[in-house]
Rosetta silent file (secondary structure, phi, psi, omega in degrees, C-alpha in Angstrom):
SEQUENCE: MKKQLLLIMATHGNEKIGLETAKILEDSGLEKYFDVLIANPRALDKNVRFIEADLNRSYPGNKTSKLYEQKIASDNLKVAKKYKYIIDIHEANWGTDDFIIVPRYKLPKKFPLKYINLRKVLLWPDPKGPISQILDNSIELEFGMRDRDRIKAVNKAVKIIGKFIKNIYKLDSISVTKNKKIYYVYDKLLVQKINSVSFKTKDFCRTKIKDEIFYPLLTNQYIKEGIICYKMRKLT
SCORE:     score description
SCORE:     0.000 S_00000001
   1 L     0.000  131.098  176.239   77.741   84.413   98.657 S_00000001
   2 L   -72.067  136.664 -176.751   78.718   87.911   98.108 S_00000001
   3 L   -87.488  134.800 -176.238   81.843   88.906   99.946 S_00000001
   4 L   -89.986  -25.048 -172.408   81.391   91.790  102.326 S_00000001
   5 E  -113.438  138.648  171.521   84.940   92.681  103.171 S_00000001
   6 E  -112.653  131.821  175.398   87.776   94.082  101.151 S_00000001
   7 E  -102.427  120.296  175.541   91.405   94.014  102.486 S_00000001
   8 E  -100.102  136.674 -173.916   93.534   96.690  100.949 S_00000001
   9 E  -140.306  152.933  177.570   97.258   96.119  101.055 S_00000001
  10 L    63.365   28.776  164.147  100.469   97.739   99.773 S_00000001
  11 L   -50.702  -38.258  171.087   99.056  101.294   99.726 S_00000001
  12 L  -110.681  125.716 -174.547  102.617  101.946  100.371 S_00000001
  13 L   -62.475  -18.149 -175.354  104.716   99.456   98.428 S_00000001
  14 L  -106.101   17.053  167.062  107.281   98.774  101.048 S_00000001
  15 L  -112.239  100.193 -169.341  104.601   97.762  103.663 S_00000001
  16 L   -98.028    3.603 -175.027  104.015   94.007  103.214 S_00000001
  17 H   -62.318  -39.787 -178.291  102.053   93.176  106.339 S_00000001
  18 H   -55.935  -49.476  179.145   98.810   93.111  104.500 S_00000001
  19 H   -64.689  -32.205  176.271   99.949   90.517  102.007 S_00000001
  20 H   -73.090  -39.518  178.120  101.374   88.284  104.756 S_00000001
  21 H   -60.980  -47.915  179.137   98.197   88.582  106.710 S_00000001
  22 H   -62.259  -36.887 -178.783   95.905   87.751  103.787 S_00000001
  23 H   -59.912  -51.031 -178.522   98.014   84.766  102.792 S_00000001
  24 H   -68.394  -29.727  172.679   97.537   83.231  106.180 S_00000001
  25 H   -63.976  -44.700  179.476   93.815   84.080  106.379 S_00000001
  26 H   -62.284  -44.214  178.854   93.390   82.389  102.997 S_00000001
  27 H   -63.307  -20.906 -176.560   95.324   79.351  104.085 S_00000001
  28 H   -90.996   -1.444  175.295   93.118   79.045  107.125 S_00000001
  29 H   101.830    7.699 -172.164   89.995   78.676  105.108 S_00000001
  30 H  -101.979    3.532 -172.936   88.586   82.211  105.317 S_00000001
  31 H   -61.184  -24.520 -178.376   89.362   83.201  101.711 S_00000001
  32 H   -81.963    4.852 -179.781   85.690   82.922  100.713 S_00000001
  33 H  -103.178  -17.884 -170.400   84.790   85.784  103.065 S_00000001
  34 E  -148.709  157.068  175.135   87.006   88.553  101.785 S_00000001
  35 E  -111.882  159.071 -176.232   88.619   89.993   98.629 S_00000001
  36 E  -123.890  133.779  174.426   92.107   91.375   98.353 S_00000001
  37 E  -125.991  120.031  168.259   93.181   94.624   96.565 S_00000001
  38 E   -83.123  105.963 -165.916   96.809   95.372   96.036 S_00000001
  39 L   -71.657  -39.623 -173.213   96.553   99.140   95.922 S_00000001
  40 L  -130.591   79.260  177.845   99.980  100.092   94.530 S_00000001
  41 H   -55.234  -44.774  178.809  101.405   97.243   92.504 S_00000001
  42 H   -59.030  -44.342  178.072  104.233   99.095   90.938 S_00000001
  43 H   -68.939  -35.262  175.066  105.460  100.408   94.206 S_00000001
  44 H   -62.878  -37.564 -179.007  105.207   96.886   95.720 S_00000001
  45 H   -68.182  -40.620  179.017  107.116   95.431   92.776 S_00000001
  46 L   -91.456    4.663  178.873  109.969   98.003   93.410 S_00000001
  47 L    52.251   41.843  177.065  109.686   97.870   97.180 S_00000001
  48 L  -125.751  161.789 -171.579  109.259  101.561   97.569 S_00000001
  49 L   -62.204  -43.081  178.282  106.715  103.695   99.364 S_00000001
  50 L  -161.936  165.576  178.663  105.305  105.141   96.153 S_00000001
  51 L   -85.872  -58.370 -176.877  106.226  105.864   92.489 S_00000001
  52 L  -127.224  -28.191  179.545  105.227  109.456   91.806 S_00000001
  53 L  -150.364  149.803 -179.474  102.896  110.510   94.604 S_00000001
  54 L   -63.004  117.150  178.891  101.833  109.057   98.072 S_00000001
  55 H   -61.129  -31.851 -178.670   98.807  106.894   97.263 S_00000001
  56 H   -80.326   10.633  163.103   97.414  107.438  100.748 S_00000001
  57 H  -124.928   17.174 -172.869   97.145  111.143   99.781 S_00000001
  58 L  -113.254   -0.264  176.383   95.691  110.744   96.358 S_00000001
  59 L   -83.349  153.124    9.813   92.078  109.776   96.762 S_00000001
  60 L   -83.280   10.228  174.366   89.600  110.126   95.230 S_00000001
  61 L    81.174  175.662 -171.367   91.986  110.170   92.409 S_00000001
  62 L  -154.995  109.857 -177.172   91.942  111.449   88.895 S_00000001
  63 L   -61.438  -30.408 -172.685   91.723  109.076   85.862 S_00000001
  64 L   -94.667   -3.084 -173.853   93.153  111.730   83.524 S_00000001
  65 L   -67.713  158.524  179.869   96.077  112.732   85.802 S_00000001
  66 L   -93.158   -7.240 -179.744   99.589  112.082   84.560 S_00000001
  67 L   -91.071  131.395 -175.949  100.668  110.827   87.994 S_00000001
  68 H   -50.874  -57.140 -179.594  100.487  107.068   88.435 S_00000001
  69 H   -55.680  -41.286 -176.681   99.009  107.099   91.973 S_00000001
  70 H   -62.914  -36.630 -179.904   96.334  109.608   91.070 S_00000001
  71 H   -75.595  -37.164  177.813   95.116  107.258   88.231 S_00000001
  72 H   -72.202  -27.763  176.987   95.236  104.086   90.334 S_00000001
  73 H   -65.312  -38.533  179.223   93.450  105.753   93.148 S_00000001
  74 H   -58.360  -44.325 -171.776   90.554  106.368   90.911 S_00000001
  75 H   -70.011  -42.770 -177.651   90.446  102.686   89.852 S_00000001
  76 H   -61.305  -34.045 -173.004   90.885  101.544   93.542 S_00000001
  77 H   -78.726  -27.572  177.551   88.060  103.632   94.805 S_00000001
  78 H   -68.053  -43.224  177.501   85.764  102.196   92.098 S_00000001
  79 H   -63.531  -46.233 -177.552   86.558   98.681   93.313 S_00000001
  80 H   -64.485  -29.235 -178.467   86.175   99.531   97.008 S_00000001
  81 L   -63.587  -12.965  179.124   82.776  100.982   96.631 S_00000001
  82 L   -80.486   -5.439 -168.004   81.385   97.477   95.873 S_00000001
  83 L  -111.748  149.932 -178.326   82.098   96.375   99.459 S_00000001
  84 L   -78.209  -34.160 -175.623   80.242   96.722  102.732 S_00000001
  85 E  -137.108  135.369 -179.004   83.507   96.983  104.810 S_00000001
  86 E  -132.558  131.184  178.722   87.002   97.996  103.822 S_00000001
  87 E  -127.408  122.597 -179.979   90.169   97.681  105.928 S_00000001
  88 E   -99.398  115.632 -167.725   93.345   99.300  104.724 S_00000001
  89 E  -101.108  132.059 -179.957   96.361   97.589  106.313 S_00000001
  90 E  -134.865  171.121  176.788   99.552   99.512  107.032 S_00000001
  91 E  -143.953  151.251 -178.673  102.805   99.173  109.110 S_00000001
  92 E  -126.476  122.478 -178.874  105.172  101.765  110.636 S_00000001
  93 L   -60.590  -37.752  178.280  108.786  100.954  111.004 S_00000001
  94 L  -100.349    7.956  176.219  109.216  103.236  113.985 S_00000001
  95 L   -79.091  148.758 -178.942  105.770  102.712  115.485 S_00000001
  96 L  -121.326    9.275  179.913  105.503  101.018  118.753 S_00000001
  97 L  -137.223  156.471  173.739  101.788  100.490  119.016 S_00000001
  98 E  -105.364  139.555 -174.577   98.927   98.925  117.045 S_00000001
  99 E  -161.292  163.567  172.257   95.889  101.157  116.448 S_00000001
 100 E   -96.356  138.962  170.395   92.879  102.011  114.229 S_00000001
 101 E  -112.895  121.784  170.895   93.090  105.173  112.115 S_00000001
 102 E  -105.107  101.446 -174.782   89.932  107.001  111.185 S_00000001
 103 L   -84.448   50.243  177.767   91.070  109.808  108.913 S_00000001
 104 L  -139.938 -176.382 -179.447   88.115  112.004  109.606 S_00000001
 105 L   -85.776  -19.250 -177.532   86.843  114.213  112.380 S_00000001
 106 L  -128.892  151.881  177.174   84.237  111.699  113.556 S_00000001
 107 L   -62.190  150.326 -173.587   84.029  108.034  114.147 S_00000001
 108 L   -74.425  147.669  175.895   82.601  106.080  111.232 S_00000001
 109 L   -93.833  -17.749 -170.922   78.825  105.197  111.306 S_00000001
 110 L  -108.287    3.384  178.192   79.107  102.426  108.724 S_00000001
 111 L  -122.114  124.190 -176.076   82.002  100.494  110.171 S_00000001
 112 L   -78.023   91.615 -178.105   81.638   98.396  113.437 S_00000001
 113 H   -68.184  -23.282  178.213   84.792   99.462  115.268 S_00000001
 114 H   -59.186  -24.572 -176.406   83.596   97.330  118.188 S_00000001
 115 H   -87.036   -7.162  179.032   84.470   94.263  116.163 S_00000001
 116 L   -94.702  121.970 -173.916   88.083   95.256  115.755 S_00000001
 117 L   -84.741   56.177  172.893   90.086   94.037  118.750 S_00000001
 118 L  -136.730  145.624 -170.088   92.238   97.149  119.344 S_00000001
 119 L   -89.760  -35.285 -172.239   91.641   99.790  121.923 S_00000001
 120 E   -84.382  120.980  176.626   93.406  102.818  120.438 S_00000001
 121 E  -123.873  128.555  177.652   91.455  104.773  117.805 S_00000001
 122 E  -109.520  118.844  172.692   92.905  107.748  116.143 S_00000001
 123 E   -85.448  120.387 -173.629   90.754  110.481  114.477 S_00000001
 124 L  -142.736   84.425 -175.218   93.285  112.015  111.995 S_00000001
 125 L   -79.124  -16.122  176.661   91.428  114.298  109.402 S_00000001
 126 L  -126.739  143.638    6.270   94.583  115.889  107.975 S_00000001
 127 L   -78.648  167.291 -175.971   96.334  115.515  105.583 S_00000001
 128 L   -85.764  160.079  170.284   93.693  114.723  102.972 S_00000001
 129 L   119.864   -6.327  174.875   93.723  111.810  100.616 S_00000001
 130 L   -70.771  155.751  177.908   93.395  108.384  102.371 S_00000001
 131 H   -70.056  -31.154  174.712   90.654  106.100  100.915 S_00000001
 132 H   -69.129  -14.143  173.588   89.201  105.894  104.405 S_00000001
 133 H   -75.811  -28.964 -173.253   88.617  109.511  104.338 S_00000001
 134 H   -95.888  -29.355  176.986   86.358  109.140  101.401 S_00000001
 135 L  -108.403  116.493 -172.008   84.405  105.963  102.426 S_00000001
 136 L   -73.133   -1.908 -176.746   82.671  105.987  105.756 S_00000001
 137 L  -104.634   22.972 -168.338   82.615  102.162  105.737 S_00000001
 138 E  -128.915  142.149  169.057   86.473  102.095  105.665 S_00000001
 139 E  -136.880  164.543  173.307   89.215  102.204  108.256 S_00000001
 140 E  -108.651  132.878  173.124   93.054  101.897  108.433 S_00000001
 141 E  -108.227  128.592  178.460   94.861   99.360  110.739 S_00000001
 142 E  -117.128  123.181  176.597   98.461  100.399  111.629 S_00000001
 143 E  -108.019  118.754 -179.900  100.924   97.946  113.039 S_00000001
 144 E   -73.757  137.538 -174.410  104.024   99.242  114.808 S_00000001
 145 L  -117.107    0.490  178.760  107.103   97.324  113.919 S_00000001
 146 L   -61.283  133.286 -178.357  109.823   98.935  116.005 S_00000001
 147 L    44.474   36.183 -173.958  111.890   96.368  117.983 S_00000001
 148 L  -126.705  144.847 -176.841  109.230   93.712  117.215 S_00000001
 149 L   -75.912  123.185  179.858  109.337   90.197  115.873 S_00000001
 150 H   -51.136  -47.763 -177.100  107.618   90.364  112.469 S_00000001
 151 H   -59.964  -37.345  177.657  105.954   87.072  112.738 S_00000001
 152 H   -65.119  -41.255 -179.368  104.250   88.067  115.999 S_00000001
 153 H   -62.804  -44.564  178.932  103.087   91.258  114.405 S_00000001
 154 H   -67.949  -41.687 -176.704  101.492   89.424  111.338 S_00000001
 155 H   -60.539  -35.541  178.327   99.980   86.818  113.615 S_00000001
 156 H   -65.572  -40.705 -179.000   98.309   89.538  115.643 S_00000001
 157 H   -63.406  -36.445 -174.284   96.997   91.177  112.455 S_00000001
 158 H   -69.528  -38.584 -177.020   95.691   87.695  111.329 S_00000001
 159 H   -72.876  -35.515  175.728   93.930   87.262  114.629 S_00000001
 160 H   -62.389  -55.869 -177.182   92.340   90.773  114.673 S_00000001
 161 H   -65.588  -41.729  177.933   91.053   90.465  111.025 S_00000001
 162 H   -59.177  -37.600  171.332   90.030   86.884  111.417 S_00000001
 163 H   -69.139  -35.017  175.096   87.926   87.666  114.383 S_00000001
 164 H   -58.760  -52.122 -179.088   86.429   90.620  112.491 S_00000001
 165 H   -55.006  -48.430 -175.038   85.447   88.276  109.654 S_00000001
 166 H   -59.262  -42.446  178.341   83.901   85.737  112.176 S_00000001
 167 H   -64.393  -46.303 -176.521   81.922   88.578  113.738 S_00000001
 168 H   -70.395  -30.806  179.762   80.497   90.007  110.686 S_00000001
 169 H  -102.114    1.959  175.382   79.466   86.658  109.253 S_00000001
 170 L    61.897   39.274 -176.980   78.460   85.306  112.569 S_00000001
 171 L   -83.581  -17.571 -176.706   80.705   82.325  112.266 S_00000001
 172 L  -145.816 -175.662  174.866   81.449   82.209  115.977 S_00000001
 173 L   -63.714  136.780  177.519   80.295   83.800  119.237 S_00000001
 174 L   -66.978  135.014 -172.814   80.296   87.525  118.759 S_00000001
 175 L  -131.372  124.648 -177.690   83.261   89.284  120.475 S_00000001
 176 L  -121.410  155.194  174.016   83.317   93.079  120.867 S_00000001
 177 L  -119.905  115.315 -177.545   86.031   95.346  122.382 S_00000001
 178 L   -92.557 -176.452  175.491   84.564   98.108  124.441 S_00000001
 179 L    53.949   44.711  172.874   86.206  101.090  126.238 S_00000001
 180 L   -60.395  143.205  177.766   88.025  102.440  123.170 S_00000001
 181 E  -100.333  114.326 -176.968   90.643  105.050  123.837 S_00000001
 182 E   -95.182  129.062  175.765   90.039  107.930  121.258 S_00000001
 183 E  -127.158  154.654 -176.013   92.793  110.288  120.300 S_00000001
 184 E  -125.557  112.486  177.269   92.691  113.252  117.965 S_00000001
 185 E   -77.580  121.888 -172.091   95.878  114.044  115.833 S_00000001
 186 E  -129.120  -12.359  176.965   95.982  117.752  115.482 S_00000001
 187 E  -159.189 -168.845  176.023   99.579  118.872  114.770 S_00000001
 188 E  -137.783  150.659  177.166  103.182  117.826  114.471 S_00000001
 189 E   -93.770  115.569 -179.275  106.426  118.520  116.477 S_00000001
 190 E   -88.112  152.053 -179.425  109.096  119.870  114.163 S_00000001
 191 H   -66.092  -38.082 -179.866  112.797  119.396  114.663 S_00000001
 192 H   -67.351  -19.779 -176.044  113.379  123.166  114.126 S_00000001
 193 H   -73.471  -26.356  179.079  110.698  123.964  116.813 S_00000001
 194 H  -127.117    4.453  171.189  112.965  122.642  119.522 S_00000001
 195 L    64.016   29.841 -175.928  116.353  122.774  117.763 S_00000001
 196 L  -154.266  140.448  172.764  117.063  119.159  118.458 S_00000001
 197 L  -102.022   -3.373  178.990  116.598  115.672  116.809 S_00000001
 198 L   -97.975   12.596 -176.620  117.384  113.872  120.021 S_00000001
 199 L   -63.020  124.291 -176.845  114.368  114.996  121.993 S_00000001
 200 L   -80.112  113.353  174.190  113.265  112.046  124.245 S_00000001
 201 L  -151.040  167.996 -173.414  109.614  111.226  123.880 S_00000001
 202 L  -140.524  139.101  179.974  107.580  108.044  123.534 S_00000001
 203 L   -59.554  133.415  174.695  104.457  107.259  121.575 S_00000001
 204 L    69.720    8.460  177.675  101.139  107.634  123.502 S_00000001
 205 L   -98.630  126.909 -176.763  103.040  108.812  126.647 S_00000001
 206 L   -54.554  124.688 -174.807  101.716  112.134  128.074 S_00000001
 207 E  -129.169  146.557  174.240  104.416  114.806  127.117 S_00000001
 208 E  -126.957  133.554  171.142  104.731  118.582  127.996 S_00000001
 209 E  -129.661  118.691 -176.457  106.820  121.076  126.081 S_00000001
 210 L    60.851 -115.534 -177.876  106.574  124.528  127.620 S_00000001
 211 L  -104.962    4.096 -170.826  102.875  124.966  128.313 S_00000001
 212 E  -110.493  125.130  178.035  101.640  122.404  125.748 S_00000001
 213 E  -104.621  131.141 -178.259  100.575  119.006  126.817 S_00000001
 214 E  -152.301  174.064  169.982  100.139  116.213  124.217 S_00000001
 215 E  -111.230  120.364 -170.500  100.540  112.618  123.286 S_00000001
 216 E   -73.975  152.138  173.168  103.293  111.789  120.799 S_00000001
 217 E  -137.950  135.345  174.801  102.683  109.588  117.707 S_00000001
 218 L    56.889   50.180  179.322  105.106  107.908  115.313 S_00000001
 219 L   -63.875  128.182  175.246  108.182  109.388  117.087 S_00000001
 220 L    66.397    8.233  177.344  111.240  109.587  114.649 S_00000001
 221 L   -68.854  -32.098 -177.567  109.180  107.819  111.909 S_00000001
 222 L  -123.586   38.844 -174.377  109.541  111.026  109.698 S_00000001
 223 H   -67.592  -35.196  179.628  112.676  112.608  111.200 S_00000001
 224 H   -59.950  -25.279 -178.490  114.188  112.886  107.644 S_00000001
 225 H   -95.435   12.806  176.489  111.249  115.215  106.757 S_00000001
 226 L    83.912   10.671  179.860  111.980  117.336  109.836 S_00000001
 227 E  -101.932  116.888  171.541  109.093  115.718  111.935 S_00000001
 228 E   -76.360  -38.784  173.382  110.009  114.467  115.372 S_00000001
 229 E  -172.780  171.534  176.976  106.399  113.185  115.928 S_00000001
 230 E   -94.053  162.953  178.896  102.792  113.961  115.526 S_00000001
 231 E  -116.734  135.726 -176.836  100.815  115.445  118.450 S_00000001
 232 E  -127.727  156.986  173.105   97.542  114.051  119.771 S_00000001
 233 E  -116.602  142.550  178.884   94.973  115.107  122.297 S_00000001
 234 E   -94.618  125.741 -172.844   93.189  112.286  124.192 S_00000001
 235 L   -92.763  -26.338  177.196   89.493  112.502  123.869 S_00000001
 236 L  -133.716    0.000    0.000   88.437  109.496  126.075 S_00000001
């Protein structure tokens, strides 16, 4: 039987939730239904986000590049193109929610989002370079880890992906998640913009600054880069 699903993990080498999830899925007897791709093995080995360039900003890659991530992105894309569905698994240290990321302007036509048991879906077309931006049958899953028991987060990922596998292979009764909440990531709130790093805001909670109303995302995740949060509009 040809495997339909590819699970991509360690796109960022310090995000290990994908490996933990895949191990439990394999031990539960579902290993014959999916393959695993460790996207950035060098970064994983060193427990760092990346070696020379952010792999999640490097696709479609360049085999002749001097940058490690550019070269491996080309190899990864070649592998991923062999599968019907691709899920790239991530975690956010300061994230407080779990959600689907579609790094494009429109929802994917070749990936059944209804089979993913998460309601929040983010359209995030910029910046360029995620593999899911290249392949319309691919999505990212982001799991927020702030103030959260890691085992519970991993178990949730196992449950979501396990059910997706059972849905696409019809191993159990089909389960769909309707009424998705769609958000569009359009900008970021910079520290210098409000002259403060202690601005009080919370992910996915309606926020107003002056005359601008938006929904924050990944608050304080990238504060060292001068970003307080990303800004979203709610589409549905």
